[in-house]
N, C-alpha and C positions, 0 to 999 in steps of 0.2 A: 461630528462634523460641525464646522462653524455655521452660524446662522445670521451673518451680516445681511443688510438689505440687498447687496449685490448678489449674494448667493441665493437669497429667497426670491428675488424678482427675475433674475436671469440665470437659471440653473446651469446653463452650458458655458457661461463666461469663465467660471473657475476652471472647468474641465478643459476649455480651449487653451487657456493660458498654461495650465499644467502640461498639456500635451505638447505645446510648443517648446516648453522648457525641456521636456523629455527628449524630443526629437533633436534639439539643438545641442544637447549635452551641457552647454553653458551659454547664457545669453543675457544681455542687459535689458533693463526696463525700457529703455528707448527703443531697442530693437523689437521688443514685445509689442509696444504701442504701434510701431510701424507695421508689423506683421498682422495685427488684429484690427487695426483701424480704431481702436479704443483710445480714449484720452489718457494722457500721462497720469492724471489723478486716479482714474479708474484702475489702471495697471498697478499703480503703487498700492492701492488698497487691496487688490486681489493678491498681489505678491506678499503683502504684509500678513494677510489672512493665511496664506499657504505656509508661510514661515512660522506663524503662530501655531499651526497644526503640526509643525515638524516635518512637513512634506518637502520643503524647499529650504536650502541654505545658501548663504552668500559664498562665492567661489573666487574671491580676489578681484583684480582689476583686469579689464580688457586692454588691448593694444592701444596706444595713443592715437587719436584721430585729429589732432590739432588743438584739442582742448583738454579738459580734465579727463583722465581715463575713467571709463564707466565701470561701475561695479557690476559684476556678473552674478547670476544666480543659477543654481543647478538643483537637480533632484537630490534628496537625501535617501539613498537606496535602502538604508536600514529602518526607515520610518514605518514602512508597511510591508507585509508579505502576503502571498497567496499560495494556494496549493492547486496543482493540476493532477488529475487522475485520468489516465487513459485505460478504459475497460475494453480490452480486446477479447476475442473469442477464446484464446488460449493464454493470453498474457495480460498482466496488469502492470503499469508503470506509474509511479507516484513521484512528483517533483515538488520542491518548495522553491519559489523564486522571490527575489526582493522587488522593491518598487521599480527598479530599472529593468526587470525581466530576467536578471541573471540568476542562474540556477545555484542554489546554496546547499541543496541536499537532494538525494535521489535513491529510490529503491525499486526493485521489480521482482515479480514472483509469478508463478503459473497456477492455473487451475481454478481461480475464483469464479470465472464466468460459467464453468461447468457445474457449479453448485447451484441449488435453488437460491433465489435472491434473499430469502429469509436467513440463510446461513452465510451467503457471500458478503452481504453488506456489513454485518458486524465484524467480520474478519478484515474487511477493507478499512473500516473505521479504526480498528486497532492498529493497522499498519500506518495509517496517517498519524495517529497519536504518537506512535513510537518514533516516526521520522521527525516530527516536530520536536520531540523531547531530545532525540539524538543531536539535532541541529541547534539545540538551545535557543529556539525561536520563541519569543514571548507571544503566547496565544492572543493576548490583547491587541497585538499588532496584525493579526491574521484577518484579512478582509473576508475570506471565504474560500470555497472549494469549487473549482471548475471540473465537473465530471463529464468527460467526453467519450463518446462511443459512436457506433454505427447507427444509421437510420433505417427506416423513418422513426421520428420521435415527436413528441409533443413537448416543446420546451416550456410552455406556460405551465402545464400540469406537472412537468418533471417526470414523464413516463416514456418508456420505449414502446414503439408501435410495431414491434417485430417479435415473433416467437423464437428468436435466436439468442443463445444457443439451445434453449428449451422453451416449451410453451409457458412455463411459469414466469418468464420475464415479460411476456406480453402484457401491457397495461399496468405493470407493477410500478408503484410510486417510488422509483429509485432515488430521486433527488430528495424527496421528503423524508424517507427512511434514513438515508445517509446523514441528512442534516440533524435528525433526532439523535443519531448515534454519536455525532461529533460535537453537537452544540455549536455548529457554525453554519452560516448560510451556504447552500449548494446550488450551483447553476448547472443545468444539464445542457449540453450542446453537441453538435456534430463534430466528429474528430477531424474531418477534412477542413471544415470552416475554422476550427481552432488552429490547425496547423497553418492555415493561410494568414490569419491575423497575427500569429506569432512573428512572422517575417517583418511585418510593419513595425511592431513594437520594438524589435531588436535593431531597427534601422537598416535592414538589408535591402529595402526597396525605397524608391522615391515616394514620400508621403502623399504626393499629388497624383500618383499613377493609378491606373486600373490594371490589376494583375490577377492571374489565376494560379491555382494550386491544384496539382494532381497528387492525391494522397493514396499510397498503396501499403497496406499491411496485409492481413489475410484477404481483404477485399479491396475494392477500388472506389474512391470517392473524389469529390472535387469541391472547390470553393473559389469564390471571386470576391476581391476586396476593391471597393471604389472609394478613393480619398480617405482611407483609413477605417472604413466601416464595411462589414461583411454584407454582401448582397444576400438578402433573406428570402425573397419571394413571398408568397402568400402565407406559408406555414413554416418557414425556416427549413424546408426540406428541398433546397435548391441545388442545382449543379451536380446532380447525382449521375456523373458520367459513367460510372460503372454499370448503370442500367439503361444506357442508351442502346438502341438496337443497331448492331452492325451486320445483321443477317436476318432479313424479314422471313426467311424460311428456316431459321435456326430453331433449336430446341426451346421449349418453354422454360423460363426461369422461375424460381420460387417467388420472385417479386410480382409475377403476373405478365411480364413482358416476354418477348421471344428474342432469341439471338443476342442476349446482353453481352456487352464488352467484357464484363468480369468473367464470364464463362469461357472466354477465348484467351484473355490476356492476364488474368489474375493468378496469383501464386498457386492456389488450389488446382486450377486447370492445368498449369504447367507441371506440377508435381504428378498429376494423373497421367499426363502425356509422357513424362519421363519414365514412369513406372512401366508404361506400355511400350517404350522404345527398347528393342532388343539390345541387351548388354549394358545399357546405361544405368538401369536400376542396380545392377550388380556392382558396376564400377564405383557407384556413389554410395552403396549400402543404403539405398532408400527403403523405407518401411512402407509397403503398400497398405498396411492397416493403420498407419499413424494418423491421428487427428490433428496433430500440431503441424499444420502446413508451413508455418513460418520457418521452423527448424529444417524441414525437408527442403524448402525452397532455398534456404541459405546454402545448403550443400550443392544444390544445382547451380546457383549463382557463382559460388567459389570455383566450381569446375569450369564454368564458362569463362571466368576471368583467367583461369590457368591455361586455357586453350583447348579444352575438350570440345571437339567440333559439334557433337550431337547436342551437348548442353548449350553451347553458344547459339546454335541454330534455333533452339526453343526460346531463348531469351530475346534474340533479335526479332523473331516473329512476334512475340509479345510486345516488344518495343514498337514495331510497325503498327500494330493495332492501337497502341496507346498514342502513337503519333497521329493517327486518324482522329482520335478523341481530342487531342490537343488542337488540331486544326479546327474541329468543330467548336471548341471553347473559344479559340481566337476569333473565329468568324462571328459567333454569337455576341461576344462581349467586347471585341476590339481591344484586347489586352496588350500591354507592353511587354510583360514578362510572364513566363509560366514556371512556377517553382515545383520541383519534384521533391516530395516529402514522404516520410514514413519509413518503417524498418525494412521493407522490401527494396526500396530504392537505395537504402543505405548499403546494402550488400551487393548491388549490381548497378549502381548509379551511373558509372561511366559509360556502360554500353547503352543504357536507356537514354541518357542525355544526348549522346551522339546521334542515335537513330531518330529520336523524336525531333531534335533540331533540324535534321535533314528533311523530315516530312513537313515540318512547319515552313521552312524556307522554300520548299518546292511547291506547296499546295495552298498556302494561306491566301484568302481572297484579297486582303489588303496589303500584300507583301510589297507592292510598289509604293505604298503610302508610308509605311514604317516597318522596321524589323521587329521581330518578337524573339527575345532571348529565352532560352530554356536553361535554367540554373538549378543546382542542388540547394536544398534548404540549409540555412545556417544552423538549424537546430537538430539536424541529423535524424536518427531514429526516434528521438524523444519529441519530435516536432508537435505532435498532438497533445501530449501531456503539458509541455511548456505553453502551448497555445491556450489550453484550458485555463491555466493559471493567469495568463495574460488577459483572457476574456473577463475574468473577475476584476482585475486591475482596471481594465477599460470601463467596465460597467459601473464600478463603484467610484472611480476617480475622474475619468475624462468625459464620460457621457452624462454625468450627474444622475446616475442610475438609469438603467435601460428604460426607454419610453415605451408606452403601450404598443405603439405601432411598430416598434423595432423588435419586439420579442419579450421574453420573460425576465422578470426580476429574479434574483437568486431566491430560492425557496428558504424562508426563515427556518431556524432550527426548531421552532415551536409549532411549525405548520405541517400537517399531513394532508395529502391530496386524495387518499383512498384508504379503505380499510386494509 
């Protein structure tokens, strides 16, 4: 990275300018000065520095405005890359994205999380290496790896604080061990938070807005983004809407709460209900002993989309529960938009979107002040993996590295946090 006085004395200046260039796609130096309030001389120096690092290139002239057409600048997408890894209970997705957040390579496979971490992480590292090689990406341009998974977790230490899928994963230094295996920095984060920030980087939401994300894979999570930054709370384990209680007399959840949303509306709950519904399990060839709930849920969702009444009733009931959670999110954070992200929404999104929108329109506290739109993620089923890669780009390039109060720096490849 460059070490000019501007970068050294004001570490966010460079990131602010770079983020504005990213959001605008193409912008002039005069427009950057107006948007930031910085002097033309400062903007010129920062842009010159960014161009020297290869992050920004000139992009021709803008439309005439009565004087000399202004020279535009834009990101150089191939200047840097990052890797996103989504570690689910049954599935792993790896993506490589360029500086603009566009996916340039992808792979997925099953079964890693069912292994002990000592075996799973070397296999994961080998898959990342193979994908970078296949995509012909220069490793010298790779900023790092965003490893995203379910919570709770300690982002600073790079460890999961949950015994799922097995007790061996609890307190294991996943970020540090993966960094050692890859020789790249690794940042651990929550899958729902990652999916949320991916929408911002891809330009799918107004950069000034406050918006929420409901993420559904095997479980249910949430994230909120305020002016381009994830709301973290005190330990970065915020907006866990899958574990809000919707029934104070409900059964105890492994998380310690009772009547958790996930146990009523999540894919695993719906698959269990489908298996118990007379005739439905047989029609859909559901396997009552299957541990891969995503595959079984996809069959249920496909049947609902095709008009199977029993299947659709289950999906719609799940959607109403999630609508209640969306109302809670909107009431707590006063969001403009709620994004539905994750593989489970990818297979049944139209039903969920319609029902959740109805619940929000009918029940939201501030509905007379402003509407809240419920929309599908632009990143589809890979939203968390793409978001993990974006979090690395954001941390390294636009935040001037994550600040202590905001969370963890990527774990360096030479650092281990536990034996």
